VMD Tcl script that draws the C-alpha trace (Angstrom):
set ca {
  {-74.55 -26.73 60.19}
  {-74.54 -23.79 57.62}
  {-77.48 -25.22 55.80}
  {-80.13 -24.39 58.38}
  {-78.71 -24.39 62.00}
  {-77.52 -20.69 61.06}
  {-81.38 -20.08 61.43}
  {-81.53 -21.70 64.60}
  {-78.37 -20.02 66.13}
  {-80.00 -16.66 65.50}
  {-83.24 -17.46 66.98}
  {-81.08 -18.46 70.30}
  {-78.87 -15.69 70.07}
  {-82.59 -13.39 69.91}
  {-83.66 -14.75 72.81}
  {-80.68 -15.62 75.15}
  {-77.99 -13.16 74.20}
  {-74.26 -13.44 73.21}
  {-73.05 -16.67 73.06}
  {-69.55 -16.98 75.35}
  {-68.73 -21.09 75.03}
  {-69.19 -23.37 72.11}
  {-68.41 -26.99 71.91}
  {-69.42 -28.76 69.01}
  {-69.48 -32.36 67.31}
  {-69.97 -33.29 63.43}
  {-70.43 -36.15 61.32}
  {-71.43 -38.10 58.40}
  {-73.52 -40.53 59.46}
  {-75.28 -41.79 56.16}
  {-74.12 -39.32 53.26}
  {-70.62 -40.27 52.02}
  {-70.18 -36.20 50.95}
  {-67.63 -33.16 51.77}
  {-70.35 -31.74 53.98}
  {-71.69 -33.03 57.25}
  {-75.18 -34.34 57.08}
  {-75.51 -34.17 61.56}
  {-74.01 -32.10 63.91}
  {-74.65 -31.18 67.33}
  {-73.39 -27.89 69.20}
  {-73.33 -27.20 73.08}
  {-73.62 -23.04 74.12}
  {-73.13 -21.58 77.13}
  {-74.27 -17.84 76.78}
  {-72.93 -14.59 78.61}
  {-75.94 -15.00 80.83}
  {-74.71 -18.31 81.98}
  {-77.94 -19.89 80.10}
  {-76.81 -23.23 78.57}
  {-78.63 -24.61 74.91}
  {-78.19 -27.55 72.65}
  {-78.49 -27.35 68.70}
  {-78.91 -30.61 67.10}
  {-79.10 -30.58 63.25}
  {-79.35 -33.03 60.73}
  {-80.02 -34.48 57.09}
  {-79.37 -38.11 57.82}
  {-82.66 -38.43 60.08}
  {-85.41 -40.62 58.55}
  {-88.11 -38.35 60.36}
  {-88.21 -34.43 59.43}
  {-87.93 -32.72 62.86}
  {-88.02 -29.05 63.56}
  {-88.55 -28.80 67.51}
  {-87.80 -25.60 69.84}
  {-87.85 -25.98 73.60}
  {-87.16 -23.87 76.46}
  {-86.95 -25.29 80.06}
  {-86.44 -22.65 82.96}
  {-87.50 -22.15 86.70}
  {-90.85 -21.17 86.49}
  {-92.19 -23.25 83.32}
  {-91.37 -24.14 79.86}
  {-92.20 -23.43 76.12}
  {-92.45 -26.19 73.40}
  {-92.84 -25.76 69.82}
  {-93.16 -29.29 68.17}
  {-92.97 -27.93 64.32}
  {-90.79 -24.35 64.61}
  {-92.80 -23.21 61.55}
  {-96.27 -24.44 62.12}
  {-97.02 -21.54 64.45}
  {-98.04 -23.39 67.47}
  {-96.95 -23.28 71.04}
  {-97.57 -25.19 74.30}
  {-96.99 -23.04 77.48}
  {-96.26 -24.86 80.77}
  {-96.31 -22.95 83.94}
  {-97.37 -22.47 87.81}
  {-101.25 -21.93 86.33}
  {-100.90 -25.15 84.40}
  {-100.76 -25.51 80.40}
  {-101.72 -23.39 77.55}
  {-101.58 -23.21 73.67}
  {-100.89 -20.53 71.29}
  {-101.49 -20.17 67.49}
  {-99.14 -17.68 65.66}
  {-100.52 -18.27 61.98}
  {-97.23 -18.41 59.93}
  {-96.65 -16.63 56.56}
  {-97.07 -18.37 53.53}
  {-93.64 -17.95 52.74}
  {-91.42 -18.37 56.07}
  {-88.94 -15.79 54.25}
  {-91.26 -13.03 53.51}
  {-91.39 -11.08 56.32}
  {-87.58 -10.99 56.43}
  {-87.34 -9.72 53.08}
  {-90.31 -7.30 53.53}
  {-88.21 -5.99 57.10}
  {-84.90 -5.69 55.08}
  {-86.95 -3.55 52.49}
  {-88.61 -1.38 54.61}
  {-85.32 -0.98 56.85}
  {-83.22 0.27 53.90}
  {-86.35 2.81 52.65}
  {-86.84 3.86 56.03}
  {-83.05 4.63 57.01}
  {-83.03 1.73 60.00}
  {-81.83 -1.27 61.40}
  {-83.21 -3.95 59.90}
  {-84.86 -7.23 62.43}
  {-82.02 -9.23 61.50}
  {-79.10 -7.13 61.01}
  {-75.37 -7.69 59.53}
  {-74.16 -7.34 63.12}
  {-76.11 -10.89 63.94}
  {-75.47 -12.48 60.77}
  {-71.96 -11.67 61.47}
  {-71.93 -13.17 65.11}
  {-73.69 -16.50 63.77}
  {-70.83 -16.61 61.13}
  {-68.60 -16.16 63.73}
  {-70.15 -19.07 65.95}
  {-70.35 -21.59 62.95}
  {-66.82 -20.85 62.49}
  {-66.12 -21.57 66.21}
  {-68.67 -24.96 65.63}
  {-66.28 -26.22 62.72}
  {-63.37 -25.21 64.47}
  {-63.80 -27.27 67.87}
  {-65.68 -30.18 65.47}
  {-61.77 -30.26 63.63}
  {-60.03 -30.27 67.03}
  {-62.23 -33.19 68.59}
  {-61.90 -35.66 65.58}
  {-60.48 -38.50 67.11}
  {-60.78 -42.36 67.34}
  {-61.29 -43.89 70.75}
  {-58.55 -45.25 71.94}
  {-56.04 -43.16 70.04}
}
mol new
graphics top color blue
foreach p $ca { graphics top sphere $p radius 0.5 }
foreach p [lrange $ca 0 end-1] q [lrange $ca 1 end] { graphics top cylinder $p $q radius 0.2 }
display resetview
């Protein structure tokens, strides 16, 4: 979860606001190592919205998808860093393309540099970083508390 799940948690916080409840599972399904290769978390946000995050290094197919389902429609991103999005609503479907940067980290690094030089908060603040770290700690706490064999 610490590897790339943290970035997806930041996206969810950015869209839905603070997380009020976490349920989580972690596992080593393929790799025999100290760090999990698969993790899943269920989040409830302060707004009442629920979301599921699933990350894995154990899957044969690399997949980085993002979907939002709401009462007025849905948004689907089949490859998160590709820059293509499908929006479905009452008026039908539309497709949007937002060209991603050549280096996906460059815009955040540039924003951080400009924030320091301009004496302003960066797009992703230390407060957001602390919130993500706290959520990850809760994911691992939940996962450790839930590790038991069925029937025991």
